[in-house]
Phi, psi and omega in degrees: 000127180279131180230146182222135174244120172255111188247155172065023181270166172270106187280114174250094201279358177092000179267347187088003181277189185293140176281139180219158177276136183185192184233151176232130181245128184245133173239120183056241185258009185237156170282120181276319182201153175223136182209144174298153186305312189262011179275163176300319179294324178296318178293325177295320180298322181294337180272348181286142176287146178214144178294325180228133177237127178241122177272110184260029178306124180082358182252152175270137178245112185232166170299155174300143184289145179249117176273105189275010175198108173207188189225035185276357181295342179271356175239340180301330177293346182281132183296339181257018185300331181294339182289341177233351177267358184302334178301334179293315180289330179289342174263012171096005182278128178244346178219135178236140175259120184240183185083026186270168175059027178083000181255133170201153181284354181212155002277157176219163170228182185301327183277338186255351183305310183292322178296319179293320178299314182293316184289343182246016183301327185292341178259002181266145171280319175207163183302137178275156180281337183051053178274043182204164175238292183278172180296319179300318179295323179295314179298317178297322179298315179303321182281359179256002189266005178096019176109156181239155179298328179204171175292146182237131174245127190249133167258157175260125183278148176297327183303301180296328176297316179296315183293328177298321185269318189261330179064028179200138184281342186257321183294146175270148182286147170276182185299318180294319179292323178295321177296322178295319178299316180296319180297318180290328176294315175303316181298317180298320178292320179292336181268003173125355175294142183275349180174192180236164178219152176237141173238092191272005171255001183236150172295141002272354185302323183294338181261359184278148178265168186297325181295318179293319179294326177296322178297321177294318179298323179299325180296312179297319180297320181299326181263000180069030181254168180280153169239110180266128189232121165275108187292168188289337179214142181241009183221164183302321173232140183216171178273000181278342178232160174301142178300132187245162177298162184304327184267009176284173180289129178305138184299320182294326178286326175297314180295319178297316179300322180298316183282329175294323177299317178296320179298314180293325181290324187259339184076020181287153171283111191256127175246117179273110187287141180031077182287084187240164185229104192269123179093140187307321183281353175272338186305316182296341180289353179301325183296312179292321181298315179297318179298322179299315180292316180296322178296320177295321177298318179296333178276001176110359180284129175276102190220143171221173169228161174235151180218160168248158191265006176263164182264028178212160179208157184256152173195185174272157188295331182293351180297342179272003182259135184298153182303317183295328179286323181293331183302327177227061190303309184301317180291316183293331178294344177253002186256108184301319181295316180295320180295319179298316179296316180298316181297321178297312181297319183293316180294323177296314180298320180297319179294318180295333182269345189070041189241140181244149177291343173287349176281351181258112185248130182285123175275310182209110181294332174067031165206147190308313183289344181268358182302329181295343181274347183301125182093349180268153174265167187296325179293319179293321178295316179300317179295318181296322184267353181071034180227166176296140179305327177288328173293326176296318178301310182294325178297315182291320176300315182293311184293331180269000184058038178079010185263357183294142179250147180222159177243117182261133179258168182087020178276119173055035176121191174208186185298336178264354183225082181264002188293329179295309178302316183295321177299318182289316186285336179286338184289143180296343182273005187264136167238171184243151183206177175247327185050039189257151170250119183236121182235175181290333181233189179084189183253110191283157170291131180299337178297335178297333184253329193220018184299306183288320173299327179294318178300312186285331179274301185288311191263346174260300185287310188281310186262345180056034175296322178233153169282159179299318181296318181293316180298314180295321177302315182293327182265005180223271188300316182294321177295316180298315181295320181296311185287332183100028180273118183270149172062025176215165176094350177221146175270101178204156182305141178080350172287156175295146185275069168262108189222135175244126180248119185222161178265108183294344180274343183234349184302134185198149169272128184252008181289156175228174179299328182259345177228087184270005183245030178274134182290150180283169176249144167101351175274098189279315181217145171225131176248133180236115185051042176081001182251133179289121182242341175229130179225127180054046174076001184239138176296135177277113191308136174072008176282126180217067182270011180285159179225155173272127186265152172245141179298133178250000000 
């Protein structure tokens, strides 16, 4: 039996309670005992034999961090995923919640496998085998591949459910197809999915009506599971709605109101995914948005939001293209009149938002000739090619067949304006996430390397926006309780030994705008299911003790 003693650490147990000095004793994959330093039990623990002893003097000992929103389910089936996903474990993350924004690799059927593969290519490292149909089979498949980089919690996306029934990303389901979608959603939850997700800025979610989305929410509510929602607009003006006069209702507040209404109508546990405010002129809408969510909470809605701590986020490049243009993308890319209209609308929206095309940075162009654009912004690409930056955007979308990925800046502030992020993270309704796409190549999202260290370094130690205990609670115990993850998220006997040991005096995110792949400082040790996977800030090569979890 493998045993580990972590002694003399500052125990931040994930409950939000008082921090204390103490010891943690691990047997196999579980926490056997936890005790304060000067207690009788603590002295007894120091006398127990252990195969490995780590002196954590001056270090914080916390539960492994839980990333409550990411997209790694499309790369976890690959046997070599640990070779490029290791930055997540090096920043202390031991569990990731995937299946977000309406995308998930399951459920599928014979008619929808290829459609699901095509619609999710932008989040894939390489084509998946799709050797599964239902959610239970997918989870079992993950556990048959020889281990995972971290524990995986899976949501079922609206996208594959829609494709199974409708077989088209644009068409809306009829009554019979909607009933089929609801039945398959119930089935996915019964087979182990922890909840459902909607991606309302992406097909098919962007084309779905409120009645259909309400039916999906009812399924999650019926099973008492979460519904994670990427709302239809994240900025004051967006391409998801017709451009409105200056005095019209901000699009992000309109989109938020729509999903809060569905939540109140159905009683679902609602998670507002990456609660961000895109573009300088969208930032002030945070005050009204927070009040809207809090008011819904006061009316009885069980609701939270999640955020990441950087001022940029990733998505595919086509997200900047209007809904009407996307409906016939291939044709419109060849239609001069349609392109002229789109460029006019896009430039108007950018001006209304206080948003620049230099804020759009290419992560992965996703075609051979476009590799030179990785890390460049659209204005620089336009200047290099001698074309309008919007023509550069359309060129990359066309050449990549819509698979190009981008990193957008100006999300919820900038280095001189951190107040939006601070307002959101201080609120009791906030959880933390990365929302990152991490692949073997391309220009990575800095959240892949430093999201959790940035919270603990910048906003806990330096700015004291949060206490250490509160921050750890939000990224561990509170996240576990919200999602429904049992026996993880808190340091207590019989819980699984997912533990992150870090130096609160040195922990830091080291990424920059031009070097987004710099490793963090201060994550000294990480244990995953009782196995040491990070030592002295570095991932121990080829360690994969993670498992895919099923909802209990």
